N, CA, C and O atoms as a GROMACS GRO file, in nm:
protein
  644
    1MET      N    1   9.055   9.457  10.565
    1MET     CA    2   9.112   9.556  10.653
    1MET      C    3   9.172   9.484  10.774
    1MET      O    4   9.120   9.381  10.818
    2LYS      N    5   9.282   9.538  10.826
    2LYS     CA    6   9.346   9.483  10.946
    2LYS      C    7   9.286   9.549  11.069
    2LYS      O    8   9.288   9.672  11.083
    3ILE      N    9   9.232   9.466  11.157
    3ILE     CA   10   9.163   9.515  11.276
    3ILE      C   11   9.231   9.460  11.400
    3ILE      O   12   9.247   9.338  11.414
    4ALA      N   13   9.273   9.549  11.491
    4ALA     CA   14   9.324   9.507  11.622
    4ALA      C   15   9.206   9.511  11.719
    4ALA      O   16   9.133   9.610  11.726
    5ILE      N   17   9.187   9.403  11.794
    5ILE     CA   18   9.076   9.395  11.888
    5ILE      C   19   9.127   9.352  12.023
    5ILE      O   20   9.216   9.267  12.033
    6ALA      N   21   9.070   9.410  12.129
    6ALA     CA   22   9.110   9.372  12.264
    6ALA      C   23   8.999   9.409  12.361
    6ALA      O   24   8.911   9.490  12.332
    7SER      N   25   9.008   9.347  12.477
    7SER     CA   26   8.914   9.376  12.585
    7SER      C   27   8.978   9.340  12.717
    7SER      O   28   9.080   9.271  12.722
    8ASP      N   29   8.918   9.389  12.824
    8ASP     CA   30   8.956   9.339  12.955
    8ASP      C   31   8.868   9.218  12.987
    8ASP      O   32   8.793   9.172  12.900
    9HIS      N   33   8.875   9.170  13.107
    9HIS     CA   34   8.797   9.051  13.145
    9HIS      C   35   8.647   9.073  13.131
    9HIS      O   36   8.574   8.982  13.092
   10ALA      N   37   8.600   9.193  13.163
   10ALA     CA   38   8.456   9.220  13.156
   10ALA      C   39   8.405   9.219  13.012
   10ALA      O   40   8.290   9.185  12.987
   11GLY      N   41   8.490   9.257  12.920
   11GLY     CA   42   8.450   9.260  12.780
   11GLY      C   43   8.481   9.132  12.704
   11GLY      O   44   8.442   9.118  12.588
   12PHE      N   45   8.550   9.039  12.769
   12PHE     CA   46   8.595   8.919  12.699
   12PHE      C   47   8.484   8.842  12.626
   12PHE      O   48   8.500   8.812  12.508
   13PRO      N   49   8.372   8.810  12.691
   13PRO     CA   50   8.270   8.733  12.618
   13PRO      C   51   8.219   8.805  12.492
   13PRO      O   52   8.202   8.742  12.387
   14LEU      N   53   8.195   8.935  12.501
   14LEU     CA   54   8.149   9.009  12.383
   14LEU      C   55   8.260   9.020  12.279
   14LEU      O   56   8.235   9.012  12.159
   15LYS      N   57   8.384   9.038  12.326
   15LYS     CA   58   8.497   9.046  12.232
   15LYS      C   59   8.506   8.920  12.149
   15LYS      O   60   8.531   8.926  12.029
   16GLU      N   61   8.487   8.807  12.212
   16GLU     CA   62   8.494   8.680  12.138
   16GLU      C   63   8.388   8.674  12.029
   16GLU      O   64   8.416   8.630  11.918
   17GLU      N   65   8.268   8.718  12.060
   17GLU     CA   66   8.161   8.718  11.960
   17GLU      C   67   8.191   8.818  11.848
   17GLU      O   68   8.172   8.786  11.731
   18VAL      N   69   8.237   8.936  11.885
   18VAL     CA   70   8.270   9.039  11.785
   18VAL      C   71   8.388   8.993  11.699
   18VAL      O   72   8.387   9.013  11.578
   19ARG      N   73   8.488   8.933  11.762
   19ARG     CA   74   8.605   8.884  11.686
   19ARG      C   75   8.562   8.785  11.579
   19ARG      O   76   8.605   8.796  11.464
   20GLU      N   77   8.479   8.690  11.616
   20GLU     CA   78   8.430   8.591  11.519
   20GLU      C   79   8.348   8.658  11.409
   20GLU      O   80   8.360   8.622  11.291
   21TYR      N   81   8.266   8.753  11.447
   21TYR     CA   82   8.183   8.823  11.350
   21TYR      C   83   8.268   8.901  11.248
   21TYR      O   84   8.243   8.894  11.128
   22VAL      N   85   8.368   8.973  11.298
   22VAL     CA   86   8.455   9.053  11.210
   22VAL      C   87   8.535   8.961  11.117
   22VAL      O   88   8.556   8.994  11.001
   23ALA      N   89   8.579   8.848  11.168
   23ALA     CA   90   8.651   8.751  11.084
   23ALA      C   91   8.561   8.698  10.973
   23ALA      O   92   8.605   8.682  10.859
   24LYS      N   93   8.434   8.672  11.005
   24LYS     CA   94   8.340   8.624  10.903
   24LYS      C   95   8.315   8.729  10.795
   24LYS      O   96   8.279   8.695  10.682
   25LEU      N   97   8.334   8.856  10.830
   25LEU     CA   98   8.320   8.963  10.730
   25LEU      C   99   8.440   8.968  10.636
   25LEU      O  100   8.437   9.039  10.535
   26GLY      N  101   8.545   8.893  10.668
   26GLY     CA  102   8.662   8.885  10.582
   26GLY      C  103   8.778   8.974  10.621
   26GLY      O  104   8.874   8.988  10.545
   27HIS      N  105   8.772   9.033  10.739
   27HIS     CA  106   8.880   9.119  10.785
   27HIS      C  107   8.987   9.037  10.856
   27HIS      O  108   8.960   8.931  10.912
   28GLU      N  109   9.108   9.088  10.853
   28GLU     CA  110   9.220   9.025  10.924
   28GLU      C  111   9.218   9.074  11.068
   28GLU      O  112   9.220   9.194  11.094
   29ILE      N  113   9.214   8.980  11.162
   29ILE     CA  114   9.200   9.013  11.304
   29ILE      C  115   9.332   8.991  11.377
   29ILE      O  116   9.398   8.888  11.359
   30ASN      N  117   9.368   9.088  11.459
   30ASN     CA  118   9.479   9.072  11.552
   30ASN      C  119   9.420   9.080  11.692
   30ASN      O  120   9.394   9.189  11.743
   31ASP      N  121   9.399   8.966  11.753
   31ASP     CA  122   9.339   8.957  11.886
   31ASP      C  123   9.448   8.978  11.990
   31ASP      O  124   9.538   8.895  12.004
   32LEU      N  125   9.439   9.089  12.061
   32LEU     CA  126   9.542   9.128  12.157
   32LEU      C  127   9.504   9.098  12.302
   32LEU      O  128   9.568   9.148  12.395
   33GLY      N  129   9.400   9.019  12.322
   33GLY     CA  130   9.359   8.980  12.456
   33GLY      C  131   9.239   9.062  12.501
   33GLY      O  132   9.189   9.146  12.427
   34ALA      N  133   9.196   9.038  12.618
   34ALA     CA  134   9.220   8.930  12.711
   34ALA      C  135   9.173   8.799  12.648
   34ALA      O  136   9.096   8.797  12.552
   35TYR      N  137   9.221   8.693  12.703
   35TYR     CA  138   9.189   8.562  12.649
   35TYR      C  139   9.103   8.479  12.743
   35TYR      O  140   9.080   8.360  12.719
   36ASN      N  141   9.054   8.541  12.850
   36ASN     CA  142   8.965   8.474  12.945
   36ASN      C  143   8.900   8.579  13.035
   36ASN      O  144   8.921   8.699  13.016
   37THR      N  145   8.823   8.534  13.132
   37THR     CA  146   8.753   8.625  13.221
   37THR      C  147   8.824   8.646  13.355
   37THR      O  148   8.765   8.699  13.449
   38GLU      N  149   8.949   8.605  13.362
   38GLU     CA  150   9.027   8.632  13.483
   38GLU      C  151   9.047   8.784  13.494
   38GLU      O  152   9.072   8.849  13.393
   39PRO      N  153   9.037   8.840  13.615
   39PRO     CA  154   9.051   8.986  13.630
   39PRO      C  155   9.176   9.040  13.561
   39PRO      O  156   9.286   8.986  13.576
   40SER      N  157   9.158   9.147  13.487
   40SER     CA  158   9.267   9.212  13.415
   40SER      C  159   9.242   9.362  13.414
   40SER      O  160   9.136   9.408  13.457
   41ASP      N  161   9.338   9.438  13.368
   41ASP     CA  162   9.332   9.583  13.373
   41ASP      C  163   9.312   9.643  13.233
   41ASP      O  164   9.393   9.621  13.143
   42TYR      N  165   9.203   9.718  13.217
   42TYR     CA  166   9.168   9.773  13.087
   42TYR      C  167   9.276   9.860  13.022
   42TYR      O  168   9.287   9.858  12.900
   43PRO      N  169   9.357   9.938  13.098
   43PRO     CA  170   9.458  10.020  13.029
   43PRO      C  171   9.559   9.937  12.949
   43PRO      O  172   9.609   9.982  12.846
   44ASP      N  173   9.588   9.816  12.997
   44ASP     CA  174   9.684   9.731  12.927
   44ASP      C  175   9.637   9.699  12.786
   44ASP      O  176   9.718   9.692  12.693
   45PHE      N  177   9.508   9.679  12.770
   45PHE     CA  178   9.454   9.641  12.640
   45PHE      C  179   9.434   9.762  12.548
   45PHE      O  180   9.450   9.751  12.427
   46ALA      N  181   9.401   9.875  12.607
   46ALA     CA  182   9.394   9.998  12.528
   46ALA      C  183   9.531  10.031  12.472
   46ALA      O  184   9.544  10.073  12.357
   47LEU      N  185   9.633  10.012  12.554
   47LEU     CA  186   9.771  10.036  12.511
   47LEU      C  187   9.810   9.946  12.394
   47LEU      O  188   9.872   9.992  12.298
   48LEU      N  189   9.774   9.820  12.401
   48LEU     CA  190   9.809   9.726  12.294
   48LEU      C  191   9.744   9.765  12.161
   48LEU      O  192   9.808   9.760  12.056
   49VAL      N  193   9.617   9.802  12.165
   49VAL     CA  194   9.549   9.843  12.042
   49VAL      C  195   9.608   9.973  11.990
   49VAL      O  196   9.631   9.987  11.869
   50GLY      N  197   9.633  10.068  12.078
   50GLY     CA  198   9.694  10.194  12.036
   50GLY      C  199   9.830  10.174  11.973
   50GLY      O  200   9.861  10.236  11.871
   51LYS      N  201   9.912  10.088  12.033
   51LYS     CA  202  10.044  10.060  11.977
   51LYS      C  203  10.033   9.994  11.839
   51LYS      O  204  10.111  10.025  11.749
   52ALA      N  205   9.936   9.906  11.823
   52ALA     CA  206   9.917   9.841  11.692
   52ALA      C  207   9.881   9.944  11.586
   52ALA      O  208   9.929   9.936  11.473
   53LEU      N  209   9.797  10.040  11.621
   53LEU     CA  210   9.762  10.146  11.525
   53LEU      C  211   9.882  10.234  11.496
   53LEU      O  212   9.911  10.264  11.380
   54MET      N  213   9.953  10.276  11.601
   54MET     CA  214  10.068  10.364  11.582
   54MET      C  215  10.178  10.298  11.499
   54MET      O  216  10.249  10.366  11.425
   55ALA      N  217  10.192  10.168  11.511
   55ALA     CA  218  10.296  10.095  11.437
   55ALA      C  219  10.252  10.058  11.296
   55ALA      O  220  10.330  10.003  11.219
   56GLY      N  221  10.128  10.088  11.261
   56GLY     CA  222  10.077  10.052  11.128
   56GLY      C  223  10.043   9.906  11.114
   56GLY      O  224  10.026   9.856  11.003
   57GLU      N  225  10.033   9.835  11.226
   57GLU     CA  226   9.999   9.693  11.223
   57GLU      C  227   9.849   9.671  11.209
   57GLU      O  228   9.804   9.559  11.182
   58ALA      N  229   9.772   9.776  11.228
   58ALA     CA  230   9.627   9.770  11.214
   58ALA      C  231   9.578   9.902  11.155
   58ALA      O  232   9.635  10.008  11.181
   59GLU      N  233   9.472   9.893  11.076
   59GLU     CA  234   9.412  10.013  11.020
   59GLU      C  235   9.309  10.072  11.114
   59GLU      O  236   9.289  10.194  11.119
   60ARG      N  237   9.243   9.984  11.189
   60ARG     CA  238   9.142  10.026  11.286
   60ARG      C  239   9.146   9.933  11.406
   60ARG      O  240   9.203   9.824  11.401
   61GLY      N  241   9.085   9.979  11.514
   61GLY     CA  242   9.080   9.899  11.635
   61GLY      C  243   8.939   9.889  11.691
   61GLY      O  244   8.852   9.970  11.660
   62ILE      N  245   8.920   9.788  11.774
   62ILE     CA  246   8.796   9.770  11.849
   62ILE      C  247   8.837   9.737  11.992
   62ILE      O  248   8.916   9.646  12.016
   63LEU      N  249   8.782   9.812  12.087
   63LEU     CA  250   8.809   9.790  12.229
   63LEU      C  251   8.678   9.770  12.304
   63LEU      O  252   8.578   9.838  12.277
   64ILE      N  253   8.679   9.677  12.398
   64ILE     CA  254   8.559   9.648  12.476
   64ILE      C  255   8.599   9.631  12.623
   64ILE      O  256   8.694   9.558  12.655
   65CYS      N  257   8.526   9.698  12.710
   65CYS     CA  258   8.538   9.671  12.854
   65CYS      C  259   8.396   9.670  12.909
   65CYS      O  260   8.300   9.666  12.832
   66GLY      N  261   8.381   9.673  13.039
   66GLY     CA  262   8.247   9.665  13.097
   66GLY      C  263   8.156   9.776  13.050
   66GLY      O  264   8.049   9.750  12.996
   67SER      N  265   8.197   9.901  13.070
   67SER     CA  266   8.117  10.015  13.030
   67SER      C  267   8.163  10.075  12.898
   67SER      O  268   8.084  10.140  12.829
   68GLY      N  269   8.288  10.054  12.863
   68GLY     CA  270   8.349  10.118  12.748
   68GLY      C  271   8.426  10.243  12.786
   68GLY      O  272   8.516  10.285  12.713
   69VAL      N  273   8.394  10.302  12.899
   69VAL     CA  274   8.456  10.428  12.939
   69VAL      C  275   8.605  10.413  12.965
   69VAL      O  276   8.685  10.492  12.914
   70GLY      N  277   8.644  10.314  13.041
   70GLY     CA  278   8.785  10.298  13.078
   70GLY      C  279   8.877  10.285  12.959
   70GLY      O  280   8.976  10.357  12.949
   71VAL      N  281   8.846  10.192  12.869
   71VAL     CA  282   8.935  10.173  12.753
   71VAL      C  283   8.932  10.294  12.661
   71VAL      O  284   9.032  10.324  12.596
   72CYS      N  285   8.820  10.365  12.656
   72CYS     CA  286   8.811  10.484  12.571
   72CYS      C  287   8.903  10.594  12.625
   72CYS      O  288   8.978  10.656  12.549
   73VAL      N  289   8.898  10.617  12.755
   73VAL     CA  290   8.984  10.718  12.816
   73VAL      C  291   9.131  10.682  12.795
   73VAL      O  292   9.210  10.766  12.754
   74ALA      N  293   9.166  10.558  12.824
   74ALA     CA  294   9.305  10.516  12.812
   74ALA      C  295   9.356  10.523  12.668
   74ALA      O  296   9.466  10.572  12.644
   75ALA      N  297   9.276  10.476  12.573
   75ALA     CA  298   9.320  10.475  12.433
   75ALA      C  299   9.343  10.617  12.381
   75ALA      O  300   9.435  10.640  12.302
   76ASN      N  301   9.262  10.711  12.424
   76ASN     CA  302   9.275  10.848  12.375
   76ASN      C  303   9.393  10.923  12.433
   76ASN      O  304   9.415  11.040  12.398
   77LYS      N  305   9.470  10.860  12.519
   77LYS     CA  306   9.594  10.920  12.569
   77LYS      C  307   9.710  10.901  12.472
   77LYS      O  308   9.818  10.955  12.492
   78MET      N  309   9.686  10.824  12.367
   78MET     CA  310   9.794  10.790  12.274
   78MET      C  311   9.782  10.874  12.147
   78MET      O  312   9.672  10.890  12.094
   79PRO      N  313   9.893  10.926  12.097
   79PRO     CA  314   9.889  11.008  11.976
   79PRO      C  315   9.839  10.928  11.856
   79PRO      O  316   9.878  10.813  11.835
   80GLY      N  317   9.753  10.992  11.779
   80GLY     CA  318   9.701  10.929  11.659
   80GLY      C  319   9.582  10.840  11.683
   80GLY      O  320   9.519  10.794  11.588
   81VAL      N  321   9.549  10.814  11.809
   81VAL     CA  322   9.433  10.732  11.841
   81VAL      C  323   9.314  10.822  11.862
   81VAL      O  324   9.318  10.916  11.941
   82ARG      N  325   9.207  10.792  11.789
   82ARG     CA  326   9.081  10.865  11.803
   82ARG      C  327   8.973  10.762  11.832
   82ARG      O  328   8.907  10.710  11.741
   83ALA      N  329   8.957  10.733  11.961
   83ALA     CA  330   8.863  10.631  12.005
   83ALA      C  331   8.730  10.696  12.042
   83ALA      O  332   8.726  10.803  12.103
   84GLY      N  333   8.623  10.631  12.002
   84GLY     CA  334   8.490  10.679  12.036
   84GLY      C  335   8.404  10.566  12.087
   84GLY      O  336   8.400  10.458  12.030
   85MET      N  337   8.334  10.594  12.198
   85MET     CA  338   8.243  10.495  12.253
   85MET      C  339   8.110  10.506  12.180
   85MET      O  340   8.048  10.612  12.178
   86CYS      N  341   8.068  10.396  12.120
   86CYS     CA  342   7.947  10.395  12.039
   86CYS      C  343   7.859  10.278  12.078
   86CYS      O  344   7.900  10.162  12.073
   87HIS      N  345   7.737  10.311  12.116
   87HIS     CA  346   7.638  10.208  12.145
   87HIS      C  347   7.518  10.222  12.052
   87HIS      O  348   7.409  10.172  12.081
   88ASP      N  349   7.542  10.289  11.940
   88ASP     CA  350   7.439  10.304  11.836
   88ASP      C  351   7.510  10.314  11.702
   88ASP      O  352   7.627  10.350  11.695
   89THR      N  353   7.439  10.282  11.596
   89THR     CA  354   7.501  10.277  11.464
   89THR      C  355   7.533  10.415  11.409
   89THR      O  356   7.631  10.431  11.335
   90TYR      N  357   7.454  10.516  11.443
   90TYR     CA  358   7.481  10.650  11.392
   90TYR      C  359   7.618  10.698  11.440
   90TYR      O  360   7.700  10.744  11.360
   91SER      N  361   7.644  10.688  11.571
   91SER     CA  362   7.774  10.730  11.624
   91SER      C  363   7.888  10.650  11.564
   91SER      O  364   7.996  10.703  11.540
   92ALA      N  365   7.864  10.522  11.541
   92ALA     CA  366   7.969  10.434  11.489
   92ALA      C  367   8.014  10.474  11.349
   92ALA      O  368   8.133  10.467  11.319
   93HIS      N  369   7.922  10.516  11.263
   93HIS     CA  370   7.965  10.559  11.129
   93HIS      C  371   8.000  10.707  11.126
   93HIS      O  372   8.094  10.747  11.058
   94GLN      N  373   7.926  10.789  11.199
   94GLN     CA  374   7.951  10.932  11.200
   94GLN      C  375   8.088  10.964  11.260
   94GLN      O  376   8.155  11.057  11.215
   95GLY      N  377   8.129  10.887  11.361
   95GLY     CA  378   8.260  10.909  11.421
   95GLY      C  379   8.374  10.891  11.322
   95GLY      O  380   8.476  10.959  11.330
   96VAL      N  381   8.357  10.800  11.228
   96VAL     CA  382   8.458  10.780  11.123
   96VAL      C  383   8.443  10.889  11.017
   96VAL      O  384   8.542  10.951  10.978
   97GLU      N  385   8.322  10.910  10.970
   97GLU     CA  386   8.297  11.003  10.859
   97GLU      C  387   8.337  11.146  10.893
   97GLU      O  388   8.395  11.215  10.809
   98HIS      N  389   8.306  11.192  11.014
   98HIS     CA  390   8.330  11.332  11.051
   98HIS      C  391   8.459  11.352  11.129
   98HIS      O  392   8.522  11.457  11.117
   99ASP      N  393   8.499  11.253  11.209
   99ASP     CA  394   8.609  11.272  11.304
   99ASP      C  395   8.728  11.179  11.281
   99ASP      O  396   8.824  11.182  11.356
  100GLN      N  397   8.721  11.097  11.179
  100GLN     CA  398   8.824  10.998  11.146
  100GLN      C  399   8.856  10.909  11.266
  100GLN      O  400   8.971  10.876  11.293
  101MET      N  401   8.750  10.870  11.338
  101MET     CA  402   8.764  10.777  11.451
  101MET      C  403   8.829  10.649  11.400
  101MET      O  404   8.790  10.595  11.297
  102ASN      N  405   8.929  10.601  11.473
  102ASN     CA  406   8.995  10.477  11.430
  102ASN      C  407   8.988  10.364  11.533
  102ASN      O  408   9.045  10.257  11.512
  103VAL      N  409   8.917  10.388  11.644
  103VAL     CA  410   8.893  10.283  11.741
  103VAL      C  411   8.747  10.290  11.784
  103VAL      O  412   8.700  10.392  11.836
  104LEU      N  413   8.676  10.182  11.761
  104LEU     CA  414   8.539  10.168  11.808
  104LEU      C  415   8.544  10.109  11.949
  104LEU      O  416   8.606  10.005  11.972
  105VAL      N  417   8.478  10.176  12.042
  105VAL     CA  418   8.474  10.130  12.181
  105VAL      C  419   8.330  10.096  12.217
  105VAL      O  420   8.237  10.170  12.186
  106MET      N  421   8.314   9.982  12.283
  106MET     CA  422   8.181   9.940  12.326
  106MET      C  423   8.187   9.886  12.468
  106MET      O  424   8.290   9.835  12.513
  107GLY      N  425   8.076   9.898  12.538
  107GLY     CA  426   8.064   9.846  12.674
  107GLY      C  427   7.984   9.718  12.676
  107GLY      O  428   7.866   9.717  12.639
  108ALA      N  429   8.047   9.610  12.718
  108ALA     CA  430   7.983   9.479  12.716
  108ALA      C  431   7.866   9.470  12.814
  108ALA      O  432   7.777   9.387  12.797
  109ARG      N  433   7.867   9.555  12.916
  109ARG     CA  434   7.756   9.555  13.013
  109ARG      C  435   7.645   9.651  12.970
  109ARG      O  436   7.546   9.668  13.040
  110ILE      N  437   7.664   9.713  12.854
  110ILE     CA  438   7.569   9.812  12.804
  110ILE      C  439   7.489   9.758  12.686
  110ILE      O  440   7.368   9.776  12.678
  111ILE      N  441   7.559   9.692  12.593
  111ILE     CA  442   7.491   9.642  12.473
  111ILE      C  443   7.515   9.492  12.457
  111ILE      O  444   7.609   9.436  12.512
  112GLY      N  445   7.428   9.430  12.380
  112GLY     CA  446   7.442   9.288  12.350
  112GLY      C  447   7.509   9.266  12.216
  112GLY      O  448   7.546   9.361  12.147
  113ALA      N  449   7.523   9.142  12.181
  113ALA     CA  450   7.595   9.105  12.060
  113ALA      C  451   7.528   9.158  11.933
  113ALA      O  452   7.597   9.206  11.844
  114ALA      N  453   7.396   9.149  11.923
  114ALA     CA  454   7.328   9.192  11.800
  114ALA      C  455   7.354   9.339  11.770
  114ALA      O  456   7.388   9.375  11.658
  115LEU      N  457   7.339   9.425  11.871
  115LEU     CA  458   7.366   9.567  11.850
  115LEU      C  459   7.514   9.592  11.828
  115LEU      O  460   7.551   9.678  11.748
  116ALA      N  461   7.600   9.519  11.897
  116ALA     CA  462   7.744   9.533  11.875
  116ALA      C  463   7.779   9.502  11.730
  116ALA      O  464   7.860   9.573  11.670
  117PHE      N  465   7.721   9.398  11.674
  117PHE     CA  466   7.747   9.364  11.534
  117PHE      C  467   7.703   9.477  11.440
  117PHE      O  468   7.774   9.509  11.345
  118GLU      N  469   7.588   9.537  11.468
  118GLU     CA  470   7.540   9.648  11.385
  118GLU      C  471   7.634   9.768  11.396
  118GLU      O  472   7.660   9.835  11.296
  119CYS      N  473   7.683   9.795  11.516
  119CYS     CA  474   7.779   9.905  11.534
  119CYS      C  475   7.909   9.876  11.460
  119CYS      O  476   7.965   9.965  11.396
  120VAL      N  477   7.956   9.754  11.468
  120VAL     CA  478   8.079   9.714  11.398
  120VAL      C  479   8.060   9.730  11.247
  120VAL      O  480   8.149   9.782  11.180
  121ASP      N  481   7.947   9.686  11.194
  121ASP     CA  482   7.920   9.702  11.051
  121ASP      C  483   7.927   9.849  11.011
  121ASP      O  484   7.994   9.884  10.914
  122ALA      N  485   7.857   9.933  11.085
  122ALA     CA  486   7.854  10.076  11.053
  122ALA      C  487   7.995  10.136  11.059
  122ALA      O  488   8.033  10.214  10.972
  123TYR      N  489   8.071  10.100  11.159
  123TYR     CA  490   8.207  10.149  11.178
  123TYR      C  491   8.300  10.105  11.066
  123TYR      O  492   8.374  10.187  11.010
  124LEU      N  493   8.298   9.977  11.033
  124LEU     CA  494   8.392   9.925  10.933
  124LEU      C  495   8.358   9.970  10.790
  124LEU      O  496   8.448   9.980  10.706
  125LYS      N  497   8.233   9.997  10.763
  125LYS     CA  498   8.193  10.043  10.629
  125LYS      C  499   8.216  10.192  10.609
  125LYS      O  500   8.223  10.239  10.496
  126ALA      N  501   8.227  10.266  10.717
  126ALA     CA  502   8.239  10.412  10.709
  126ALA      C  503   8.378  10.456  10.665
  126ALA      O  504   8.478  10.390  10.692
  127ARG      N  505   8.382  10.570  10.596
  127ARG     CA  506   8.507  10.631  10.552
  127ARG      C  507   8.504  10.780  10.587
  127ARG      O  508   8.398  10.843  10.582
  128PHE      N  509   8.619  10.834  10.622
  128PHE     CA  510   8.629  10.977  10.652
  128PHE      C  511   8.591  11.057  10.528
  128PHE      O  512   8.635  11.025  10.418
  129ILE      N  513   8.512  11.160  10.546
  129ILE     CA  514   8.467  11.244  10.435
  129ILE      C  515   8.573  11.353  10.416
  129ILE      O  516   8.557  11.466  10.462
  130ALA      N  517   8.680  11.317  10.346
  130ALA     CA  518   8.797  11.404  10.332
  130ALA      C  519   8.773  11.521  10.237
  130ALA      O  520   8.851  11.617  10.238
  131ASN      N  521   8.668  11.516  10.158
  131ASN     CA  522   8.643  11.627  10.066
  131ASN      C  523   8.548  11.731  10.125
  131ASN      O  524   8.502  11.820  10.055
  132GLU      N  525   8.520  11.719  10.252
  132GLU     CA  526   8.434  11.814  10.322
  132GLU      C  527   8.522  11.905  10.407
  132GLU      O  528   8.574  11.862  10.510
  133PRO      N  529   8.541  12.031  10.365
  133PRO     CA  530   8.635  12.120  10.435
  133PRO      C  531   8.612  12.133  10.585
  133PRO      O  532   8.709  12.142  10.661
  134ARG      N  533   8.488  12.134  10.630
  134ARG     CA  534   8.464  12.152  10.774
  134ARG      C  535   8.516  12.033  10.854
  134ARG      O  536   8.563  12.052  10.966
  135PHE      N  537   8.508  11.911  10.801
  135PHE     CA  538   8.557  11.794  10.873
  135PHE      C  539   8.709  11.793  10.875
  135PHE      O  540   8.770  11.759  10.977
  136VAL      N  541   8.771  11.830  10.764
  136VAL     CA  542   8.918  11.837  10.757
  136VAL      C  543   8.968  11.946  10.851
  136VAL      O  544   9.066  11.925  10.924
  137ARG      N  545   8.904  12.061  10.851
  137ARG     CA  546   8.944  12.172  10.939
  137ARG      C  547   8.936  12.128  11.086
  137ARG      O  548   9.028  12.155  11.163
  138ARG      N  549   8.829  12.062  11.123
  138ARG     CA  550   8.812  12.019  11.262
  138ARG      C  551   8.912  11.912  11.301
  138ARG      O  552   8.966  11.914  11.412
  139LEU      N  553   8.937  11.818  11.212
  139LEU     CA  554   9.036  11.714  11.240
  139LEU      C  555   9.175  11.776  11.256
  139LEU      O  556   9.251  11.736  11.344
  140ASN      N  557   9.207  11.873  11.172
  140ASN     CA  558   9.336  11.942  11.184
  140ASN      C  559   9.349  12.011  11.319
  140ASN      O  560   9.458  12.014  11.376
  141LYS      N  561   9.240  12.066  11.370
  141LYS     CA  562   9.244  12.128  11.502
  141LYS      C  563   9.266  12.025  11.612
  141LYS      O  564   9.339  12.051  11.708
  142VAL      N  565   9.205  11.909  11.599
  142VAL     CA  566   9.227  11.801  11.696
  142VAL      C  567   9.374  11.759  11.693
  142VAL      O  568   9.436  11.742  11.798
  143MET      N  569   9.428  11.742  11.574
  143MET     CA  570   9.569  11.701  11.563
  143MET      C  571   9.663  11.810  11.615
  143MET      O  572   9.770  11.778  11.668
  144ALA      N  573   9.625  11.937  11.602
  144ALA     CA  574   9.708  12.045  11.656
  144ALA      C  575   9.710  12.040  11.809
  144ALA      O  576   9.814  12.064  11.870
  145ILE      N  577   9.597  12.008  11.869
  145ILE     CA  578   9.594  11.992  12.016
  145ILE      C  579   9.687  11.879  12.057
  145ILE      O  580   9.764  11.892  12.152
  146GLU      N  581   9.679  11.768  11.985
  146GLU     CA  582   9.765  11.653  12.013
  146GLU      C  583   9.913  11.693  12.002
  146GLU      O  584   9.993  11.658  12.089
  147GLN      N  585   9.948  11.765  11.898
  147GLN     CA  586  10.088  11.805  11.879
  147GLN      C  587  10.133  11.901  11.988
  147GLN      O  588  10.249  11.899  12.028
  148GLN      N  589  10.042  11.987  12.036
  148GLN     CA  590  10.078  12.083  12.140
  148GLN      C  591  10.103  12.014  12.274
  148GLN      O  592  10.197  12.049  12.345
  149TYR      N  593  10.021  11.918  12.307
  149TYR     CA  594  10.028  11.858  12.439
  149TYR      C  595  10.102  11.725  12.443
  149TYR      O  596  10.129  11.673  12.552
  150MET      N  597  10.133  11.669  12.330
  150MET     CA  598  10.210  11.545  12.322
  150MET      C  599  10.315  11.558  12.212
  150MET      O  600  10.321  11.473  12.123
  151PRO      N  601  10.397  11.661  12.216
  151PRO     CA  602  10.485  11.686  12.101
  151PRO      C  603  10.582  11.574  12.067
  151PRO      O  604  10.597  11.539  11.950
  152GLU      N  605  10.646  11.516  12.166
  152GLU     CA  606  10.742  11.409  12.138
  152GLU      C  607  10.672  11.284  12.087
  152GLU      O  608  10.717  11.222  11.990
  153ALA      N  609  10.565  11.248  12.150
  153ALA     CA  610  10.491  11.129  12.108
  153ALA      C  611  10.429  11.149  11.970
  153ALA      O  612  10.430  11.058  11.888
  154ALA      N  613  10.375  11.268  11.946
  154ALA     CA  614  10.316  11.297  11.816
  154ALA      C  615  10.422  11.294  11.706
  154ALA      O  616  10.397  11.247  11.595
  155LYS      N  617  10.541  11.346  11.739
  155LYS     CA  618  10.650  11.346  11.642
  155LYS      C  619  10.692  11.203  11.608
  155LYS      O  620  10.714  11.170  11.491
  156ALA      N  621  10.702  11.118  11.709
  156ALA     CA  622  10.738  10.978  11.686
  156ALA      C  623  10.632  10.907  11.603
  156ALA      O  624  10.665  10.828  11.515
  157ALA      N  625  10.506  10.936  11.630
  157ALA     CA  626  10.397  10.875  11.553
  157ALA      C  627  10.402  10.921  11.407
  157ALA      O  628  10.378  10.842  11.316
  158ALA      N  629  10.434  11.048  11.385
  158ALA     CA  630  10.441  11.102  11.248
  158ALA      C  631  10.556  11.038  11.171
  158ALA      O  632  10.543  11.016  11.051
  159LEU      N  633  10.666  11.010  11.237
  159LEU     CA  634  10.780  10.947  11.170
  159LEU      C  635  10.746  10.807  11.121
  159LEU      O  636  10.801  10.762  11.021
  160LYS      N  637  10.656  10.738  11.191
  160LYS     CA  638  10.618  10.603  11.152
  160LYS      C  639  10.517  10.603  11.038
  160LYS      O  640  10.497  10.501  10.973
  161SER      N  641  10.454  10.718  11.014
  161SER     CA  642  10.351  10.725  10.908
  161SER      C  643  10.412  10.731  10.770
  161SER      O  644  10.340  10.737  10.671
   0.00000   0.00000   0.00000
């Protein structure tokens, strides 16, 4: 699977560990930064991962900042991006299975590498349960909200699909 990964400066050390771990699992990694711990702005990295997903350059994304909140908020401003902050394995797989989450968000100041690896495993192994009508119905409602409030952006994203 093609995975876009990024972090701000606060998430950089954990991102490096997660990037290596995901590569060892055999996934193709697109590391979009940050590349050091020099102060940087989390929205820039959320934007890069979101653009990679919208362009079809990645199937899923991973974003890391200090708490996870900033990159999660920023990433969810983009059409087609369904980012969820997960610091436990249940949320990491359930977000994909029920909500078709396509960006795993973690806070480097919240969890350590061992738990991050477990969350990544759960996230990458999970698949949307498309044969469950209630999950499809709910996802369609989420996409309808997106189309209502981001019509031009949603239209452009649909054209690329």
